PASEBA-1860 file (N, C-alpha, C; in nm, 3 decimals):
! residues 259
1> MTDRTPTR> -2.530/1.124/-0.407/-2.419/1.065/-0.320/-2.384/1.170/-0.191 ~ -2.342/1.282/-0.249/-2.311/1.391/-0.148/-2.364/1.424/-0.010 ~ -2.478/1.355/-0.037/-2.565/1.384/0.100/-2.549/1.290/0.171 ~ -2.490/1.170/0.170/-2.494/1.039/0.245/-2.391/1.069/0.369 ~ -2.427/1.010/0.485/-2.327/1.083/0.619/-2.250/0.891/0.638 ~ -2.138/0.967/0.620/-2.048/0.833/0.631/-2.032/0.774/0.785 ~ -2.117/0.693/0.804/-2.129/0.637/0.929/-2.185/0.475/0.930 ~ -2.119/0.346/1.012/-2.170/0.235/0.986/-2.313/0.238/0.982
9> AEGEKILQ> -2.409/0.343/1.070/-2.506/0.335/1.096/-2.566/0.340/0.963 ~ -2.560/0.446/0.878/-2.633/0.499/0.793/-2.546/0.381/0.670 ~ -2.450/0.310/0.666/-2.407/0.246/0.556/-2.551/0.109/0.607 ~ -2.538/0.068/0.733/-2.657/-0.012/0.740/-2.807/0.016/0.690 ~ -2.820/0.149/0.712/-2.982/0.172/0.666/-2.977/0.123/0.534 ~ -2.893/0.189/0.463/-2.915/0.163/0.270/-2.901/0.048/0.279 ~ -2.780/-0.051/0.372/-2.793/-0.203/0.307/-2.920/-0.277/0.328 ~ -3.018/-0.214/0.458/-3.167/-0.298/0.491/-3.250/-0.245/0.426
17> AFIPRMGR> -3.253/-0.132/0.333/-3.345/-0.080/0.291/-3.358/-0.143/0.102 ~ -3.225/-0.205/0.042/-3.200/-0.243/-0.070/-3.216/-0.382/-0.055 ~ -3.232/-0.456/0.082/-3.209/-0.571/0.075/-3.354/-0.633/-0.023 ~ -3.470/-0.580/-0.032/-3.563/-0.643/-0.078/-3.541/-0.647/-0.279 ~ -3.443/-0.572/-0.301/-3.389/-0.529/-0.451/-3.295/-0.651/-0.507 ~ -3.223/-0.713/-0.394/-3.134/-0.752/-0.428/-3.120/-0.901/-0.530 ~ -3.210/-0.960/-0.561/-3.249/-1.036/-0.643/-3.301/-1.029/-0.763 ~ -3.384/-1.053/-0.862/-3.434/-1.046/-0.969/-3.455/-0.903/-1.019
25> RYAGGRNT> -3.499/-0.843/-0.929/-3.518/-0.664/-0.960/-3.374/-0.615/-0.980 ~ -3.259/-0.664/-0.898/-3.130/-0.605/-0.945/-3.071/-0.619/-1.055 ~ -3.070/-0.812/-1.120/-3.050/-0.874/-1.212/-3.108/-0.761/-1.342 ~ -3.219/-0.741/-1.363/-3.293/-0.691/-1.451/-3.286/-0.533/-1.435 ~ -3.231/-0.466/-1.359/-3.227/-0.321/-1.356/-3.079/-0.280/-1.366 ~ -3.003/-0.367/-1.332/-2.879/-0.337/-1.254/-2.765/-0.231/-1.365 ~ -2.814/-0.244/-1.501/-2.753/-0.215/-1.616/-2.752/-0.092/-1.655 ~ -2.875/-0.010/-1.638/-2.918/0.105/-1.679/-2.873/0.234/-1.571
33> DHGPGAHK> -2.842/0.313/-1.670/-2.794/0.460/-1.566/-2.899/0.569/-1.576 ~ -2.951/0.561/-1.454/-3.083/0.658/-1.477/-3.024/0.803/-1.440 ~ -2.930/0.839/-1.413/-2.856/0.942/-1.360/-2.893/1.030/-1.234 ~ -2.800/1.123/-1.215/-2.817/1.151/-1.050/-2.935/1.144/-0.997 ~ -2.926/1.127/-0.873/-2.982/1.101/-0.779/-3.123/1.020/-0.798 ~ -3.096/0.927/-0.902/-3.229/0.830/-1.007/-3.134/0.686/-1.001 ~ -3.007/0.653/-0.886/-2.971/0.549/-0.917/-3.018/0.415/-0.815 ~ -3.157/0.391/-0.877/-3.258/0.302/-0.739/-3.247/0.173/-0.771
41> AVSVLSPY> -3.189/0.134/-0.900/-3.168/-0.019/-0.948/-3.023/-0.091/-0.871 ~ -2.970/0.002/-0.821/-2.806/-0.065/-0.775/-2.799/0.024/-0.617 ~ -2.733/-0.082/-0.567/-2.733/0.001/-0.392/-2.668/0.109/-0.356 ~ -2.542/0.168/-0.411/-2.476/0.256/-0.404/-2.432/0.244/-0.244 ~ -2.380/0.131/-0.195/-2.323/0.069/-0.115/-2.162/0.087/-0.115 ~ -2.118/0.097/-0.244/-1.977/0.112/-0.247/-1.863/0.144/-0.187 ~ -1.929/0.331/-0.163/-1.816/0.430/-0.058/-1.839/0.369/0.073 ~ -1.938/0.288/0.181/-1.935/0.229/0.270/-1.862/0.096/0.259
49> IRRRLVLE> -1.888/0.027/0.162/-1.764/-0.072/0.170/-1.650/-0.036/0.125 ~ -1.585/0.043/0.069/-1.449/0.055/0.039/-1.406/0.130/0.162 ~ -1.485/0.173/0.277/-1.405/0.250/0.397/-1.444/0.159/0.510 ~ -1.510/0.039/0.486/-1.512/-0.079/0.572/-1.643/-0.055/0.705 ~ -1.716/0.023/0.658/-1.848/0.075/0.763/-1.961/-0.069/0.704 ~ -1.930/-0.129/0.587/-2.029/-0.200/0.553/-1.957/-0.315/0.505 ~ -1.954/-0.433/0.544/-1.835/-0.573/0.504/-1.902/-0.643/0.391 ~ -1.851/-0.682/0.286/-1.876/-0.763/0.176/-1.987/-0.888/0.240
57> ADVVAAAL> -1.918/-0.926/0.314/-1.955/-1.071/0.384/-2.116/-1.003/0.416 ~ -2.121/-0.939/0.473/-2.259/-0.910/0.552/-2.363/-0.875/0.407 ~ -2.273/-0.799/0.335/-2.395/-0.778/0.215/-2.433/-0.908/0.132 ~ -2.338/-0.985/0.166/-2.353/-1.107/0.035/-2.425/-1.188/0.129 ~ -2.414/-1.230/0.271/-2.535/-1.287/0.352/-2.664/-1.212/0.339 ~ -2.716/-1.131/0.380/-2.796/-1.037/0.351/-2.888/-1.074/0.226 ~ -2.792/-1.098/0.094/-2.834/-1.099/-0.044/-2.881/-1.235/-0.023 ~ -2.783/-1.314/0.020/-2.832/-1.504/-0.002/-2.962/-1.494/0.105
65> AAHGPEDA> -2.972/-1.451/0.242/-3.120/-1.523/0.295/-3.184/-1.450/0.262 ~ -3.225/-1.346/0.169/-3.328/-1.282/0.095/-3.385/-1.319/0.014 ~ -3.258/-1.373/-0.067/-3.320/-1.429/-0.221/-3.263/-1.544/-0.250 ~ -3.167/-1.624/-0.180/-3.146/-1.724/-0.236/-3.004/-1.712/-0.305 ~ -2.929/-1.815/-0.347/-2.762/-1.847/-0.442/-2.840/-1.823/-0.584 ~ -2.941/-1.855/-0.630/-2.992/-1.858/-0.797/-3.020/-1.689/-0.830 ~ -3.159/-1.647/-0.738/-3.180/-1.522/-0.782/-3.098/-1.419/-0.713 ~ -2.972/-1.425/-0.626/-2.923/-1.331/-0.595/-2.811/-1.346/-0.635
73> EKFVQEVI> -2.757/-1.424/-0.723/-2.622/-1.450/-0.787/-2.579/-1.334/-0.861 ~ -2.630/-1.223/-0.947/-2.583/-1.141/-1.015/-2.514/-0.990/-0.929 ~ -2.598/-1.021/-0.814/-2.566/-0.899/-0.699/-2.427/-0.959/-0.655 ~ -2.450/-1.079/-0.589/-2.322/-1.114/-0.536/-2.221/-1.082/-0.607 ~ -2.230/-1.135/-0.715/-2.117/-1.124/-0.824/-2.050/-1.012/-0.834 ~ -2.132/-0.881/-0.815/-2.080/-0.721/-0.849/-1.985/-0.731/-0.727 ~ -2.047/-0.767/-0.583/-1.989/-0.761/-0.455/-1.864/-0.776/-0.450 ~ -1.864/-0.915/-0.516/-1.690/-1.008/-0.492/-1.586/-0.978/-0.581
81> WRGYFKGW> -1.631/-0.862/-0.697/-1.515/-0.837/-0.818/-1.434/-0.730/-0.763 ~ -1.481/-0.658/-0.642/-1.399/-0.563/-0.600/-1.276/-0.652/-0.500 ~ -1.307/-0.780/-0.445/-1.228/-0.828/-0.369/-1.156/-0.938/-0.487 ~ -1.172/-0.950/-0.600/-1.099/-1.018/-0.679/-0.998/-0.944/-0.733 ~ -1.031/-0.802/-0.773/-0.936/-0.725/-0.785/-0.817/-0.706/-0.702 ~ -0.889/-0.693/-0.612/-0.775/-0.670/-0.462/-0.643/-0.774/-0.473 ~ -0.692/-0.916/-0.476/-0.626/-1.010/-0.486/-0.501/-1.007/-0.597 ~ -0.602/-1.006/-0.754/-0.527/-1.040/-0.843/-0.404/-0.897/-0.809
89> MERRPQVW> -0.424/-0.802/-0.758/-0.333/-0.662/-0.781/-0.231/-0.694/-0.675 ~ -0.243/-0.763/-0.594/-0.200/-0.826/-0.472/-0.059/-0.903/-0.501 ~ -0.103/-1.030/-0.580/-0.001/-1.107/-0.699/0.031/-1.038/-0.769 ~ 0.022/-0.922/-0.831/0.110/-0.903/-0.937/0.103/-0.730/-0.893 ~ 0.195/-0.702/-0.779/0.225/-0.539/-0.725/0.307/-0.440/-0.840 ~ 0.412/-0.539/-0.947/0.440/-0.461/-1.079/0.366/-0.370/-1.133 ~ 0.202/-0.404/-1.151/0.092/-0.314/-1.242/0.079/-0.200/-1.156 ~ 0.070/-0.200/-1.022/0.051/-0.073/-0.968/0.152/0.022/-0.963
97> QSYRSGLE> 0.244/-0.023/-0.950/0.380/0.031/-0.964/0.417/0.092/-1.110 ~ 0.400/0.029/-1.205/0.357/0.091/-1.348/0.275/0.142/-1.356 ~ 0.152/0.160/-1.279/0.044/0.265/-1.310/0.104/0.432/-1.250 ~ 0.157/0.390/-1.157/0.213/0.531/-1.048/0.348/0.576/-1.148 ~ 0.445/0.487/-1.217/0.532/0.574/-1.227/0.472/0.629/-1.391 ~ 0.414/0.550/-1.475/0.362/0.620/-1.610/0.255/0.728/-1.565 ~ 0.207/0.750/-1.437/0.112/0.848/-1.432/0.204/0.958/-1.409 ~ 0.315/0.965/-1.364/0.407/1.064/-1.329/0.442/1.113/-1.458
105> GDLTAIDR> 0.481/0.996/-1.538/0.530/1.065/-1.703/0.430/1.140/-1.772 ~ 0.295/1.107/-1.750/0.162/1.162/-1.788/0.155/1.286/-1.770 ~ 0.189/1.340/-1.623/0.151/1.449/-1.574/0.287/1.565/-1.612 ~ 0.427/1.505/-1.648/0.539/1.560/-1.703/0.476/1.573/-1.784 ~ 0.413/1.519/-1.905/0.403/1.532/-2.039/0.283/1.668/-2.083 ~ 0.197/1.683/-1.952/0.076/1.757/-1.971/0.125/1.902/-1.923 ~ 0.254/1.899/-1.860/0.371/2.030/-1.867/0.412/2.058/-1.947 ~ 0.448/1.990/-2.064/0.531/1.976/-2.144/0.416/2.046/-2.292
113> DRRLRRDV> 0.291/1.970/-2.308/0.247/1.950/-2.391/0.117/2.041/-2.390 ~ 0.142/2.180/-2.417/-0.015/2.253/-2.440/-0.139/2.187/-2.488 ~ -0.136/2.137/-2.629/-0.264/2.070/-2.628/-0.309/1.968/-2.589 ~ -0.230/1.887/-2.504/-0.280/1.758/-2.429/-0.322/1.812/-2.308 ~ -0.272/1.898/-2.231/-0.319/1.949/-2.137/-0.465/2.047/-2.144 ~ -0.456/2.114/-2.246/-0.591/2.159/-2.296/-0.711/2.048/-2.299 ~ -0.668/1.936/-2.368/-0.792/1.837/-2.419/-0.826/1.801/-2.261 ~ -0.742/1.737/-2.173/-0.746/1.688/-2.074/-0.825/1.760/-1.974
121> QRAVDGQT> -0.801/1.907/-1.971/-0.876/2.005/-1.896/-1.036/1.997/-1.920 ~ -1.033/2.007/-2.096/-1.181/2.016/-2.156/-1.237/1.867/-2.081 ~ -1.160/1.743/-2.037/-1.225/1.624/-2.077/-1.352/1.613/-1.901 ~ -1.216/1.710/-1.817/-1.252/1.647/-1.639/-1.335/1.772/-1.664 ~ -1.373/1.895/-1.723/-1.429/2.000/-1.699/-1.531/1.990/-1.772 ~ -1.615/1.880/-1.827/-1.736/1.807/-1.932/-1.724/1.951/-2.003 ~ -1.664/1.937/-2.107/-1.644/2.069/-2.205/-1.602/1.987/-2.339 ~ -1.626/1.872/-2.379/-1.582/1.786/-2.498/-1.711/1.815/-2.589
129> GLDCFDAW> -1.819/1.863/-2.587/-1.915/1.869/-2.646/-2.004/1.721/-2.668 ~ -1.964/1.633/-2.599/-2.000/1.464/-2.616/-2.116/1.504/-2.469 ~ -2.235/1.486/-2.552/-2.363/1.509/-2.414/-2.318/1.418/-2.299 ~ -2.312/1.288/-2.291/-2.313/1.200/-2.235/-2.187/1.204/-2.150 ~ -2.086/1.217/-2.221/-1.939/1.200/-2.169/-1.959/1.336/-2.053 ~ -1.989/1.442/-2.119/-1.957/1.557/-1.989/-2.068/1.585/-1.879 ~ -2.194/1.511/-1.922/-2.304/1.493/-1.814/-2.197/1.390/-1.717 ~ -2.161/1.264/-1.752/-2.076/1.187/-1.641/-1.973/1.265/-1.572
137> AAELVETG> -1.918/1.341/-1.651/-1.792/1.398/-1.591/-1.833/1.527/-1.475 ~ -1.939/1.577/-1.517/-1.973/1.662/-1.411/-2.045/1.567/-1.298 ~ -2.090/1.472/-1.307/-2.193/1.357/-1.194/-2.063/1.327/-1.128 ~ -1.985/1.289/-1.183/-1.844/1.230/-1.088/-1.819/1.368/-1.002 ~ -1.774/1.438/-1.024/-1.700/1.551/-0.990/-1.829/1.621/-0.876 ~ -1.916/1.618/-0.892/-2.035/1.700/-0.830/-2.093/1.601/-0.719 ~ -2.076/1.484/-0.757/-2.159/1.379/-0.653/-2.053/1.245/-0.631 ~ -1.929/1.246/-0.647/-1.848/1.153/-0.603/-1.882/0.986/-0.667
145> YLHNHARM> -2.002/1.011/-0.744/-2.060/0.843/-0.799/-2.058/0.876/-0.931 ~ -1.987/0.752/-1.017/-2.088/0.704/-1.113/-2.137/0.552/-1.122 ~ -2.247/0.542/-1.220/-2.296/0.409/-1.254/-2.177/0.303/-1.307 ~ -2.183/0.158/-1.269/-2.100/0.124/-1.319/-2.055/0.110/-1.465 ~ -2.170/0.128/-1.528/-2.194/0.135/-1.710/-2.140/0.257/-1.718 ~ -2.170/0.364/-1.706/-2.133/0.493/-1.664/-1.963/0.505/-1.709 ~ -1.915/0.450/-1.576/-1.774/0.447/-1.573/-1.711/0.337/-1.712 ~ -1.769/0.257/-1.753/-1.710/0.200/-1.861/-1.703/0.284/-2.010
153> WFASIWIF> -1.813/0.329/-2.041/-1.849/0.398/-2.119/-1.768/0.507/-2.135 ~ -1.771/0.609/-1.978/-1.614/0.711/-1.995/-1.510/0.662/-1.981 ~ -1.461/0.557/-1.946/-1.314/0.528/-1.997/-1.305/0.493/-2.105 ~ -1.398/0.445/-2.197/-1.385/0.408/-2.334/-1.412/0.516/-2.421 ~ -1.490/0.607/-2.390/-1.470/0.731/-2.474/-1.312/0.823/-2.465 ~ -1.284/0.840/-2.318/-1.153/0.873/-2.294/-1.041/0.835/-2.374 ~ -1.046/0.713/-2.361/-0.884/0.644/-2.447/-0.933/0.659/-2.607 ~ -1.030/0.600/-2.649/-1.013/0.571/-2.777/-1.083/0.675/-2.881
161> TLGLPWRL> -1.189/0.750/-2.799/-1.243/0.888/-2.877/-1.154/0.984/-2.870 ~ -1.158/1.038/-2.728/-1.078/1.119/-2.692/-0.906/1.133/-2.719 ~ -0.901/0.974/-2.750/-0.720/0.954/-2.744/-0.656/1.029/-2.629 ~ -0.699/1.008/-2.504/-0.639/1.080/-2.364/-0.552/0.908/-2.302 ~ -0.438/0.992/-2.238/-0.366/0.890/-2.189/-0.475/0.829/-2.043 ~ -0.480/0.642/-2.064/-0.564/0.607/-1.994/-0.505/0.641/-1.835 ~ -0.414/0.680/-1.794/-0.365/0.665/-1.672/-0.378/0.812/-1.607 ~ -0.427/0.928/-1.700/-0.481/1.045/-1.628/-0.649/1.027/-1.612
169> GADFFYRH> -0.705/0.920/-1.704/-0.860/0.922/-1.674/-0.888/0.860/-1.510 ~ -0.754/0.763/-1.515/-0.814/0.655/-1.424/-0.786/0.758/-1.273 ~ -0.693/0.834/-1.302/-0.642/0.955/-1.140/-0.770/1.033/-1.160 ~ -0.812/1.072/-1.245/-0.933/1.169/-1.242/-1.040/1.095/-1.155 ~ -1.051/0.964/-1.198/-1.179/0.852/-1.098/-1.118/0.860/-0.971 ~ -0.982/0.838/-0.959/-0.966/0.813/-0.828/-0.928/0.909/-0.743 ~ -0.941/1.032/-0.748/-0.923/1.145/-0.750/-1.072/1.169/-0.683 ~ -1.206/1.160/-0.714/-1.304/1.156/-0.716/-1.420/1.113/-0.659
177> LLDGDAAS> -1.397/0.995/-0.718/-1.494/0.882/-0.670/-1.510/0.824/-0.509 ~ -1.622/0.828/-0.420/-1.617/0.820/-0.283/-1.595/0.633/-0.273 ~ -1.591/0.579/-0.376/-1.556/0.389/-0.376/-1.442/0.399/-0.449 ~ -1.343/0.494/-0.436/-1.248/0.471/-0.515/-1.115/0.378/-0.441 ~ -1.090/0.295/-0.531/-1.028/0.145/-0.493/-0.929/0.160/-0.558 ~ -0.788/0.152/-0.535/-0.674/0.125/-0.566/-0.665/0.014/-0.677 ~ -0.671/-0.080/-0.634/-0.721/-0.191/-0.716/-0.808/-0.200/-0.856 ~ -0.933/-0.184/-0.782/-1.038/-0.184/-0.888/-1.031/-0.067/-0.986
185> NTLGWRWV> -1.029/0.047/-0.950/-0.978/0.152/-1.093/-0.885/0.119/-1.132 ~ -0.788/0.090/-1.113/-0.646/0.098/-1.192/-0.726/-0.073/-1.317 ~ -0.742/-0.152/-1.236/-0.756/-0.287/-1.319/-0.888/-0.275/-1.424 ~ -0.958/-0.203/-1.408/-1.114/-0.155/-1.438/-1.048/-0.090/-1.523 ~ -0.975/0.047/-1.522/-0.936/0.116/-1.650/-0.854/-0.004/-1.766 ~ -0.749/-0.064/-1.673/-0.691/-0.163/-1.775/-0.785/-0.263/-1.857 ~ -0.888/-0.297/-1.782/-0.961/-0.382/-1.864/-1.062/-0.315/-1.980 ~ -1.078/-0.209/-2.001/-1.143/-0.128/-2.092/-1.033/-0.102/-2.219
193> AGLHTRGK> -0.931/-0.093/-2.152/-0.807/-0.083/-2.248/-0.759/-0.167/-2.347 ~ -0.783/-0.280/-2.263/-0.780/-0.417/-2.337/-0.637/-0.437/-2.252 ~ -0.597/-0.397/-2.134/-0.445/-0.442/-2.125/-0.469/-0.560/-1.985 ~ -0.602/-0.552/-1.963/-0.618/-0.659/-1.807/-0.605/-0.793/-1.896 ~ -0.787/-0.756/-1.989/-0.784/-0.877/-2.054/-0.702/-0.849/-2.190 ~ -0.597/-0.927/-2.231/-0.532/-0.845/-2.315/-0.600/-0.911/-2.449 ~ -0.594/-0.771/-2.595/-0.693/-0.789/-2.667/-0.825/-0.738/-2.701 ~ -0.919/-0.717/-2.593/-1.028/-0.759/-2.570/-1.038/-0.583/-2.496
201> PYPADAQN> -1.061/-0.504/-2.579/-1.098/-0.377/-2.512/-1.220/-0.363/-2.505 ~ -1.297/-0.249/-2.468/-1.407/-0.249/-2.390/-1.481/-0.099/-2.537 ~ -1.553/-0.153/-2.599/-1.574/-0.015/-2.669/-1.731/0.053/-2.622 ~ -1.706/0.198/-2.627/-1.797/0.240/-2.564/-1.925/0.236/-2.741 ~ -2.029/0.209/-2.705/-2.126/0.182/-2.840/-2.259/0.258/-2.834 ~ -2.295/0.324/-2.923/-2.396/0.449/-2.918/-2.527/0.409/-2.875 ~ -2.557/0.279/-2.982/-2.711/0.200/-2.937/-2.704/0.162/-2.803 ~ -2.597/0.116/-2.712/-2.596/0.084/-2.608/-2.589/0.170/-2.486
209> IATFTAGR> -2.543/0.275/-2.504/-2.557/0.386/-2.407/-2.718/0.455/-2.424 ~ -2.791/0.458/-2.555/-2.901/0.514/-2.560/-3.015/0.421/-2.500 ~ -2.965/0.301/-2.506/-3.045/0.206/-2.480/-3.032/0.193/-2.282 ~ -2.918/0.187/-2.257/-2.880/0.181/-2.110/-2.860/0.302/-2.036 ~ -2.946/0.411/-2.088/-2.937/0.549/-2.012/-3.080/0.602/-2.037 ~ -3.193/0.491/-2.063/-3.339/0.478/-2.089/-3.349/0.626/-2.157 ~ -3.260/0.631/-2.269/-3.285/0.745/-2.403/-3.230/0.888/-2.289 ~ -3.188/0.899/-2.209/-3.114/1.045/-2.153/-2.982/1.076/-2.274
217> FTPRPSDL> -2.932/0.974/-2.300/-2.810/1.022/-2.418/-2.857/0.958/-2.561 ~ -2.837/0.995/-2.676/-2.851/0.950/-2.801/-2.727/0.983/-2.896 ~ -2.570/0.941/-2.863/-2.518/0.966/-2.938/-2.527/0.906/-3.054 ~ -2.451/0.954/-3.156/-2.421/0.925/-3.299/-2.318/0.799/-3.321 ~ -2.351/0.707/-3.375/-2.235/0.636/-3.412/-2.076/0.671/-3.432 ~ -2.131/0.770/-3.543/-1.991/0.869/-3.532/-1.933/0.955/-3.460 ~ -2.000/0.952/-3.343/-1.955/1.045/-3.249/-1.835/0.983/-3.155 ~ -1.862/0.863/-3.181/-1.733/0.731/-3.089/-1.660/0.679/-3.176
225> AEVTQGLE> -1.558/0.660/-3.147/-1.455/0.579/-3.225/-1.479/0.449/-3.218 ~ -1.458/0.392/-3.335/-1.444/0.226/-3.366/-1.345/0.215/-3.311 ~ -1.359/0.094/-3.198/-1.231/0.054/-3.167/-1.195/-0.098/-3.217 ~ -1.094/-0.095/-3.266/-1.041/-0.218/-3.327/-0.959/-0.285/-3.259 ~ -0.863/-0.246/-3.157/-0.793/-0.260/-3.118/-0.734/-0.229/-2.959 ~ -0.720/-0.285/-2.888/-0.698/-0.206/-2.760/-0.514/-0.138/-2.754 ~ -0.452/-0.104/-2.610/-0.363/-0.044/-2.608/-0.228/-0.125/-2.554 ~ -0.240/-0.291/-2.611/-0.163/-0.386/-2.563/-0.044/-0.383/-2.619
233> ATEPEGLP> -0.026/-0.309/-2.727/0.107/-0.265/-2.806/0.187/-0.199/-2.728 ~ 0.125/-0.092/-2.648/0.195/-0.054/-2.487/0.318/-0.115/-2.404 ~ 0.215/-0.204/-2.409/0.307/-0.334/-2.286/0.342/-0.434/-2.357 ~ 0.421/-0.482/-2.509/0.476/-0.545/-2.515/0.486/-0.732/-2.471 ~ 0.534/-0.612/-2.307/0.577/-0.778/-2.238/0.497/-0.866/-2.171 ~ 0.353/-0.798/-2.208/0.256/-0.863/-2.144/0.237/-0.854/-1.996 ~ 0.167/-0.924/-1.915/0.143/-0.935/-1.814/0.224/-0.995/-1.720 ~ 0.273/-0.942/-1.582/0.383/-0.951/-1.527/0.347/-1.086/-1.446
241> PVQPLRPV> 0.464/-1.167/-1.394/0.419/-1.300/-1.358/0.369/-1.274/-1.216 ~ 0.310/-1.379/-1.161/0.199/-1.410/-1.052/0.322/-1.410/-0.949 ~ 0.339/-1.328/-0.814/0.374/-1.332/-0.695/0.332/-1.448/-0.604 ~ 0.435/-1.509/-0.499/0.379/-1.587/-0.386/0.308/-1.508/-0.337 ~ 0.221/-1.576/-0.221/0.145/-1.490/-0.153/0.256/-1.467/-0.038 ~ 0.188/-1.342/0.045/0.302/-1.337/0.178/0.222/-1.431/0.236 ~ 0.331/-1.447/0.347/0.312/-1.516/0.470/0.242/-1.441/0.573 ~ 0.175/-1.519/0.606/0.075/-1.481/0.698/0.168/-1.468/0.864
249> TAPKPGRP> 0.170/-1.368/0.925/0.254/-1.354/1.048/0.152/-1.279/1.167 ~ 0.150/-1.327/1.261/0.067/-1.272/1.389/0.149/-1.182/1.457 ~ 0.051/-1.085/1.520/0.112/-0.943/1.578/0.153/-0.998/1.728 ~ 0.290/-0.869/1.720/0.364/-0.901/1.797/0.283/-0.884/1.949 ~ 0.290/-0.930/2.045/0.233/-0.894/2.161/0.273/-0.771/2.213 ~ 0.175/-0.713/2.219/0.225/-0.562/2.327/0.279/-0.480/2.247 ~ 0.230/-0.478/2.093/0.292/-0.376/1.985/0.114/-0.347/1.928 ~ 0.117/-0.203/1.930/-0.038/-0.162/1.871/-0.009/-0.226/1.723
257> TAL> -0.148/-0.233/1.711/-0.165/-0.262/1.547/-0.297/-0.172/1.510 ~ -0.288/-0.157/1.368/-0.380/-0.065/1.309/-0.539/-0.098/1.338 ~ -0.564/-0.258/1.417/-0.742/-0.246/1.447/-0.704/-0.240/1.574
END
């Protein structure tokens, strides 16, 4: 990912090259993480979409035109997730505010707690001794990208096996991912922790990792924590109420806008 040129022309080039694989080939191969430099089953368009160099509408239109709604369904669903998370967060801004204030508390705790500081540093440096996790940490820092499946495994291991504060892991992702998005990243980590879909945490499973890394990693079941419950007890109040949509206001004549 680090050799990608951050321009619309490059994004369009990647889009056009991936169109033939947006159908059944994507649905069949999208879950396998082949490692750095080998992410051929996924589009790696997310950094361009994140920076608005390529638009979701254009990507979806290309997939539908080439493959039709049935064969392109899985690809289109993955493109739409980002927009769903943005809309969900916009209606519940308290979740972002809670994340920010909680992160400040976690960073303060690192300053006070030498053991926690050591354990977090080992994790972000890829020095935990768990081969798959350490490889993903290195790939993230070196390339700014991780396969979506690896992101879920990584977050689950960070939270449940290593027992580290989830917000520090989300912050690690947000600072390094080229496609880092406040809503998708925060809510993705909350989903793994069992806070977004309450009571349903995502467990990193040894056989699942072995299967969907094509045998690159074969952790033992004992290497990973058995996840029996999420972190919902840390937020006993549950999810916040949905806020009304913000009114749409037209730009004032003669006043400069971001566009």
